[in-house]
N, CA, C and O atoms as a GROMACS GRO file, in nm:
protein
  348
    1MET      N    1   0.178   1.135   0.649
    1MET     CA    2   0.157   1.074   0.774
    1MET      C    3   0.222   1.125   0.882
    1MET      O    4   0.172   1.147   0.992
    2GLU      N    5   0.354   1.146   0.845
    2GLU     CA    6   0.452   1.185   0.967
    2GLU      C    7   0.404   1.343   1.004
    2GLU      O    8   0.427   1.394   1.114
    3ARG      N    9   0.345   1.401   0.913
    3ARG     CA   10   0.295   1.550   0.958
    3ARG      C   11   0.172   1.551   1.051
    3ARG      O   12   0.128   1.656   1.100
    4VAL      N   13   0.123   1.440   1.070
    4VAL     CA   14   0.005   1.431   1.159
    4VAL      C   15   0.042   1.337   1.260
    4VAL      O   16  -0.049   1.294   1.331
    5GLY      N   17   0.157   1.297   1.280
    5GLY     CA   18   0.232   1.236   1.394
    5GLY      C   19   0.208   1.102   1.384
    5GLY      O   20   0.188   1.051   1.494
    6LEU      N   21   0.203   1.011   1.276
    6LEU     CA   22   0.229   0.906   1.251
    6LEU      C   23   0.353   0.866   1.180
    6LEU      O   24   0.360   0.875   1.057
    7PRO      N   25   0.458   0.820   1.256
    7PRO     CA   26   0.596   0.806   1.174
    7PRO      C   27   0.576   0.684   1.095
    7PRO      O   28   0.502   0.591   1.128
    8VAL      N   29   0.656   0.691   0.978
    8VAL     CA   30   0.624   0.574   0.886
    8VAL      C   31   0.719   0.460   0.915
    8VAL      O   32   0.841   0.479   0.914
    9GLU      N   33   0.672   0.355   0.938
    9GLU     CA   34   0.754   0.218   0.976
    9GLU      C   35   0.781   0.164   0.842
    9GLU      O   36   0.894   0.122   0.818
   10ARG      N   37   0.695   0.161   0.756
   10ARG     CA   38   0.732   0.070   0.613
   10ARG      C   39   0.645   0.110   0.509
   10ARG      O   40   0.523   0.124   0.525
   11VAL      N   41   0.712   0.131   0.394
   11VAL     CA   42   0.639   0.164   0.267
   11VAL      C   43   0.651   0.025   0.183
   11VAL      O   44   0.758  -0.036   0.186
   12ILE      N   45   0.554  -0.017   0.116
   12ILE     CA   46   0.522  -0.145   0.032
   12ILE      C   47   0.485  -0.087  -0.117
   12ILE      O   48   0.370  -0.049  -0.138
   13MET      N   49   0.552  -0.083  -0.186
   13MET     CA   50   0.528  -0.046  -0.336
   13MET      C   51   0.508  -0.174  -0.418
   13MET      O   52   0.588  -0.268  -0.416
   14PHE      N   53   0.400  -0.172  -0.489
   14PHE     CA   54   0.359  -0.267  -0.572
   14PHE      C   55   0.276  -0.254  -0.683
   14PHE      O   56   0.219  -0.146  -0.698
   15ASN      N   57   0.257  -0.356  -0.776
   15ASN     CA   58   0.144  -0.334  -0.890
   15ASN      C   59   0.239  -0.270  -1.002
   15ASN      O   60   0.179  -0.197  -1.081
   16ARG      N   61   0.356  -0.283  -1.018
   16ARG     CA   62   0.428  -0.224  -1.139
   16ARG      C   63   0.372  -0.278  -1.267
   16ARG      O   64   0.369  -0.211  -1.370
   17ILE      N   65   0.330  -0.398  -1.260
   17ILE     CA   66   0.288  -0.492  -1.388
   17ILE      C   67   0.156  -0.388  -1.455
   17ILE      O   68   0.134  -0.390  -1.576
   18SER      N   69   0.093  -0.319  -1.383
   18SER     CA   70  -0.055  -0.269  -1.434
   18SER      C   71  -0.008  -0.127  -1.518
   18SER      O   72  -0.072  -0.077  -1.610
   19ARG      N   73   0.130  -0.073  -1.456
   19ARG     CA   74   0.135   0.064  -1.550
   19ARG      C   75   0.129   0.054  -1.680
   19ARG      O   76   0.042   0.128  -1.726
   20PRO      N   77   0.202  -0.023  -1.778
   20PRO     CA   78   0.203  -0.020  -1.934
   20PRO      C   79   0.055  -0.047  -1.973
   20PRO      O   80   0.023   0.010  -2.077
   21ALA      N   81  -0.038  -0.118  -1.917
   21ALA     CA   82  -0.163  -0.135  -1.969
   21ALA      C   83  -0.247  -0.022  -1.910
   21ALA      O   84  -0.342   0.020  -1.977
   22TRP      N   85  -0.223   0.026  -1.804
   22TRP     CA   86  -0.318   0.150  -1.756
   22TRP      C   87  -0.261   0.257  -1.861
   22TRP      O   88  -0.350   0.316  -1.922
   23TYR      N   89  -0.128   0.293  -1.894
   23TYR     CA   90  -0.096   0.405  -1.960
   23TYR      C   91  -0.167   0.377  -2.102
   23TYR      O   92  -0.239   0.462  -2.154
   24ILE      N   93  -0.142   0.244  -2.166
   24ILE     CA   94  -0.205   0.256  -2.311
   24ILE      C   95  -0.358   0.261  -2.323
   24ILE      O   96  -0.416   0.324  -2.411
   25ARG      N   97  -0.420   0.186  -2.220
   25ARG     CA   98  -0.564   0.193  -2.215
   25ARG      C   99  -0.630   0.340  -2.174
   25ARG      O  100  -0.720   0.403  -2.230
   26GLY      N  101  -0.562   0.367  -2.070
   26GLY     CA  102  -0.616   0.531  -2.006
   26GLY      C  103  -0.560   0.646  -2.080
   26GLY      O  104  -0.630   0.746  -2.093
   27LYS      N  105  -0.450   0.641  -2.125
   27LYS     CA  106  -0.393   0.786  -2.181
   27LYS      C  107  -0.412   0.776  -2.308
   27LYS      O  108  -0.459   0.875  -2.362
   28ILE      N  109  -0.380   0.652  -2.394
   28ILE     CA  110  -0.387   0.661  -2.533
   28ILE      C  111  -0.526   0.633  -2.598
   28ILE      O  112  -0.578   0.689  -2.694
   29LEU      N  113  -0.572   0.535  -2.524
   29LEU     CA  114  -0.702   0.494  -2.591
   29LEU      C  115  -0.826   0.553  -2.517
   29LEU      O  116  -0.940   0.542  -2.563
   30LYS      N  117  -0.796   0.620  -2.392
   30LYS     CA  118  -0.892   0.722  -2.344
   30LYS      C  119  -1.002   0.640  -2.282
   30LYS      O  120  -1.115   0.690  -2.286
   31LYS      N  121  -0.984   0.502  -2.214
   31LYS     CA  122  -1.097   0.423  -2.167
   31LYS      C  123  -1.099   0.454  -2.014
   31LYS      O  124  -1.000   0.495  -1.952
   32THR      N  125  -1.204   0.434  -1.969
   32THR     CA  126  -1.209   0.458  -1.798
   32THR      C  127  -1.225   0.336  -1.689
   32THR      O  128  -1.219   0.337  -1.566
   33ALA      N  129  -1.251   0.226  -1.790
   33ALA     CA  130  -1.270   0.105  -1.708
   33ALA      C  131  -1.204  -0.035  -1.804
   33ALA      O  132  -1.179  -0.032  -1.924
   34LEU      N  133  -1.191  -0.129  -1.729
   34LEU     CA  134  -1.140  -0.242  -1.764
   34LEU      C  135  -1.255  -0.332  -1.802
   34LEU      O  136  -1.363  -0.319  -1.743
   35GLY      N  137  -1.240  -0.416  -1.888
   35GLY     CA  138  -1.362  -0.508  -1.915
   35GLY      C  139  -1.353  -0.628  -1.856
   35GLY      O  140  -1.242  -0.654  -1.810
   36ARG      N  141  -1.449  -0.722  -1.843
   36ARG     CA  142  -1.442  -0.821  -1.773
   36ARG      C  143  -1.364  -0.921  -1.821
   36ARG      O  144  -1.320  -0.992  -1.731
   37ARG      N  145  -1.324  -0.959  -1.956
   37ARG     CA  146  -1.244  -1.033  -1.984
   37ARG      C  147  -1.069  -1.013  -1.961
   37ARG      O  148  -0.981  -1.098  -1.961
   38GLN      N  149  -1.060  -0.862  -1.940
   38GLN     CA  150  -0.921  -0.820  -1.929
   38GLN      C  151  -0.902  -0.846  -1.766
   38GLN      O  152  -0.796  -0.893  -1.725
   39MET      N  153  -1.008  -0.814  -1.676
   39MET     CA  154  -0.983  -0.841  -1.536
   39MET      C  155  -0.973  -0.987  -1.532
   39MET      O  156  -0.889  -1.021  -1.448
   40MET      N  157  -1.029  -1.086  -1.593
   40MET     CA  158  -1.008  -1.208  -1.571
   40MET      C  159  -0.892  -1.282  -1.625
   40MET      O  160  -0.849  -1.387  -1.576
   41LEU      N  161  -0.850  -1.229  -1.717
   41LEU     CA  162  -0.686  -1.252  -1.785
   41LEU      C  163  -0.595  -1.213  -1.683
   41LEU      O  164  -0.507  -1.288  -1.642
   42PHE      N  165  -0.618  -1.078  -1.633
   42PHE     CA  166  -0.524  -1.029  -1.517
   42PHE      C  167  -0.507  -1.131  -1.409
   42PHE      O  168  -0.400  -1.185  -1.380
   43ASP      N  169  -0.636  -1.154  -1.348
   43ASP     CA  170  -0.634  -1.230  -1.240
   43ASP      C  171  -0.571  -1.383  -1.251
   43ASP      O  172  -0.524  -1.442  -1.153
   44ARG      N  173  -0.576  -1.426  -1.351
   44ARG     CA  174  -0.544  -1.550  -1.400
   44ARG      C  175  -0.386  -1.559  -1.383
   44ARG      O  176  -0.325  -1.663  -1.358
   45PHE      N  177  -0.332  -1.442  -1.402
   45PHE     CA  178  -0.167  -1.445  -1.391
   45PHE      C  179  -0.116  -1.368  -1.290
   45PHE      O  180  -0.002  -1.321  -1.294
   46VAL      N  181  -0.215  -1.349  -1.173
   46VAL     CA  182  -0.157  -1.283  -1.050
   46VAL      C  183  -0.050  -1.348  -1.011
   46VAL      O  184   0.048  -1.280  -0.982
   47TRP      N  185  -0.040  -1.485  -1.002
   47TRP     CA  186   0.073  -1.555  -0.939
   47TRP      C  187   0.210  -1.519  -1.017
   47TRP      O  188   0.312  -1.521  -0.950
   48LEU      N  189   0.218  -1.488  -1.148
   48LEU     CA  190   0.327  -1.455  -1.229
   48LEU      C  191   0.355  -1.314  -1.172
   48LEU      O  192   0.462  -1.285  -1.117
   49TRP      N  193   0.255  -1.230  -1.189
   49TRP     CA  194   0.285  -1.074  -1.153
   49TRP      C  195   0.364  -1.056  -1.030
   49TRP      O  196   0.458  -0.976  -1.018
   50ARG      N  197   0.314  -1.146  -0.928
   50ARG     CA  198   0.377  -1.117  -0.789
   50ARG      C  199   0.538  -1.149  -0.799
   50ARG      O  200   0.630  -1.095  -0.738
   51ARG      N  201   0.540  -1.247  -0.889
   51ARG     CA  202   0.716  -1.300  -0.891
   51ARG      C  203   0.794  -1.175  -0.953
   51ARG      O  204   0.897  -1.135  -0.900
   52ILE      N  205   0.743  -1.116  -1.064
   52ILE     CA  206   0.818  -1.055  -1.146
   52ILE      C  207   0.802  -0.886  -1.108
   52ILE      O  208   0.878  -0.808  -1.165
   53ASP      N  209   0.706  -0.838  -1.015
   53ASP     CA  210   0.675  -0.736  -1.003
   53ASP      C  211   0.788  -0.626  -0.949
   53ASP      O  212   0.799  -0.508  -0.982
   54SER      N  213   0.862  -0.696  -0.862
   54SER     CA  214   0.963  -0.616  -0.828
   54SER      C  215   1.108  -0.601  -0.916
   54SER      O  216   1.202  -0.529  -0.883
   55LEU      N  217   1.101  -0.672  -1.016
   55LEU     CA  218   1.204  -0.683  -1.122
   55LEU      C  219   1.185  -0.561  -1.223
   55LEU      O  220   1.279  -0.512  -1.286
   56LEU      N  221   1.053  -0.517  -1.230
   56LEU     CA  222   1.021  -0.420  -1.337
   56LEU      C  223   1.109  -0.278  -1.299
   56LEU      O  224   1.145  -0.253  -1.184
   57PRO      N  225   1.131  -0.206  -1.397
   57PRO     CA  226   1.205  -0.109  -1.386
   57PRO      C  227   1.135   0.034  -1.376
   57PRO      O  228   1.200   0.133  -1.345
   58TRP      N  229   1.004   0.039  -1.402
   58TRP     CA  230   0.926   0.167  -1.393
   58TRP      C  231   0.873   0.152  -1.247
   58TRP      O  232   0.889   0.053  -1.176
   59PRO      N  233   0.795   0.288  -1.208
   59PRO     CA  234   0.773   0.298  -1.070
   59PRO      C  235   0.612   0.204  -1.054
   59PRO      O  236   0.551   0.163  -1.152
   60SER      N  237   0.576   0.190  -0.943
   60SER     CA  238   0.475   0.111  -0.885
   60SER      C  239   0.346   0.204  -0.906
   60SER      O  240   0.358   0.326  -0.903
   61THR      N  241   0.247   0.153  -0.923
   61THR     CA  242   0.132   0.210  -0.924
   61THR      C  243   0.040   0.231  -0.803
   61THR      O  244  -0.041   0.324  -0.803
   62SER      N  245   0.051   0.154  -0.707
   62SER     CA  246  -0.003   0.116  -0.583
   62SER      C  247   0.118   0.122  -0.460
   62SER      O  248   0.234   0.090  -0.488
   63LEU      N  249   0.090   0.153  -0.358
   63LEU     CA  250   0.158   0.176  -0.218
   63LEU      C  251   0.077   0.134  -0.100
   63LEU      O  252  -0.045   0.146  -0.112
   64ILE      N  253   0.126   0.086   0.012
   64ILE     CA  254   0.087   0.068   0.121
   64ILE      C  255   0.178   0.129   0.225
   64ILE      O  256   0.295   0.092   0.232
   65ALA      N  257   0.131   0.218   0.302
   65ALA     CA  258   0.216   0.293   0.408
   65ALA      C  259   0.165   0.232   0.530
   65ALA      O  260   0.044   0.220   0.554
   66ILE      N  261   0.276   0.188   0.621
   66ILE     CA  262   0.224   0.161   0.761
   66ILE      C  263   0.293   0.241   0.857
   66ILE      O  264   0.415   0.233   0.871
   67GLY      N  265   0.204   0.333   0.938
   67GLY     CA  266   0.238   0.433   1.042
   67GLY      C  267   0.225   0.360   1.181
   67GLY      O  268   0.156   0.259   1.194
   68VAL      N  269   0.288   0.412   1.273
   68VAL     CA  270   0.300   0.379   1.412
   68VAL      C  271   0.241   0.492   1.488
   68VAL      O  272   0.292   0.604   1.489
   69LYS      N  273   0.125   0.460   1.556
   69LYS     CA  274   0.075   0.559   1.660
   69LYS      C  275   0.141   0.584   1.780
   69LYS      O  276   0.125   0.484   1.850
   70ARG      N  277   0.208   0.668   1.838
   70ARG     CA  278   0.278   0.684   1.922
   70ARG      C  279   0.202   0.722   2.058
   70ARG      O  280   0.137   0.826   2.044
   71ARG      N  281   0.197   0.684   2.144
   71ARG     CA  282   0.102   0.716   2.290
   71ARG      C  283   0.161   0.844   2.319
   71ARG      O  284   0.279   0.876   2.307
   72HIS      N  285   0.036   0.933   2.371
   72HIS     CA  286   0.077   1.044   2.433
   72HIS      C  287   0.146   1.028   2.574
   72HIS      O  288   0.109   0.931   2.641
   73PRO      N  289   0.234   1.105   2.624
   73PRO     CA  290   0.320   1.077   2.743
   73PRO      C  291   0.227   1.069   2.839
   73PRO      O  292   0.229   0.964   2.903
   74THR      N  293   0.125   1.169   2.876
   74THR     CA  294   0.049   1.168   2.990
   74THR      C  295  -0.052   1.040   2.993
   74THR      O  296  -0.096   0.992   3.097
   75LEU      N  297  -0.080   0.996   2.873
   75LEU     CA  298  -0.180   0.863   2.885
   75LEU      C  299  -0.081   0.749   2.904
   75LEU      O  300  -0.121   0.637   2.937
   76LEU      N  301   0.038   0.773   2.885
   76LEU     CA  302   0.135   0.652   2.922
   76LEU      C  303   0.166   0.634   3.044
   76LEU      O  304   0.186   0.525   3.097
   77ARG      N  305   0.172   0.764   3.108
   77ARG     CA  306   0.197   0.769   3.270
   77ARG      C  307   0.076   0.715   3.325
   77ARG      O  308   0.085   0.626   3.410
   78ARG      N  309  -0.047   0.759   3.285
   78ARG     CA  310  -0.178   0.711   3.335
   78ARG      C  311  -0.187   0.542   3.334
   78ARG      O  312  -0.224   0.474   3.430
   79THR      N  313  -0.153   0.501   3.230
   79THR     CA  314  -0.151   0.357   3.213
   79THR      C  315  -0.033   0.277   3.296
   79THR      O  316  -0.052   0.166   3.344
   80GLN      N  317   0.068   0.336   3.305
   80GLN     CA  318   0.161   0.268   3.388
   80GLN      C  319   0.124   0.282   3.535
   80GLN      O  320   0.164   0.190   3.607
   81ASN      N  321   0.050   0.389   3.597
   81ASN     CA  322  -0.001   0.414   3.722
   81ASN      C  323  -0.089   0.323   3.758
   81ASN      O  324  -0.077   0.268   3.868
   82LEU      N  325  -0.198   0.290   3.667
   82LEU     CA  326  -0.291   0.180   3.670
   82LEU      C  327  -0.232   0.027   3.692
   82LEU      O  328  -0.275  -0.044   3.784
   83THR      N  329  -0.152  -0.006   3.619
   83THR     CA  330  -0.060  -0.119   3.630
   83THR      C  331   0.022  -0.137   3.753
   83THR      O  332   0.050  -0.248   3.798
   84ASP      N  333   0.061  -0.019   3.809
   84ASP     CA  334   0.134  -0.030   3.922
   84ASP      C  335   0.060  -0.038   4.032
   84ASP      O  336   0.113  -0.090   4.130
   85GLY      N  337  -0.065   0.009   4.040
   85GLY     CA  338  -0.141   0.001   4.154
   85GLY      C  339  -0.210  -0.131   4.146
   85GLY      O  340  -0.276  -0.162   4.245
   86ALA      N  341  -0.206  -0.217   4.042
   86ALA     CA  342  -0.302  -0.341   4.047
   86ALA      C  343  -0.177  -0.443   4.077
   86ALA      O  344  -0.213  -0.560   4.089
   87LEU      N  345  -0.055  -0.423   4.090
   87LEU     CA  346   0.043  -0.531   4.139
   87LEU      C  347   0.031  -0.523   4.288
   87LEU      O  348   0.097  -0.598   4.360
   0.00000   0.00000   0.00000
């Protein structure tokens, strides 16, 4: 993100709880999708997963990165000139 001009403001890492199941199901059993019952069981316990997720020692499987778009200096000056003229 920073390489394209979006400084990273915050990174949220989550979904650690899915790593053991993902590893067993995907790597060992070679499955590519979860069944309906497994998804329903996982969804039923989301309230618990949210509480313990940050306590688990292994890396997360998902992240959200928040970047801030900086204004171009010439655009910023144009905006300031327009607001100065309006006063």
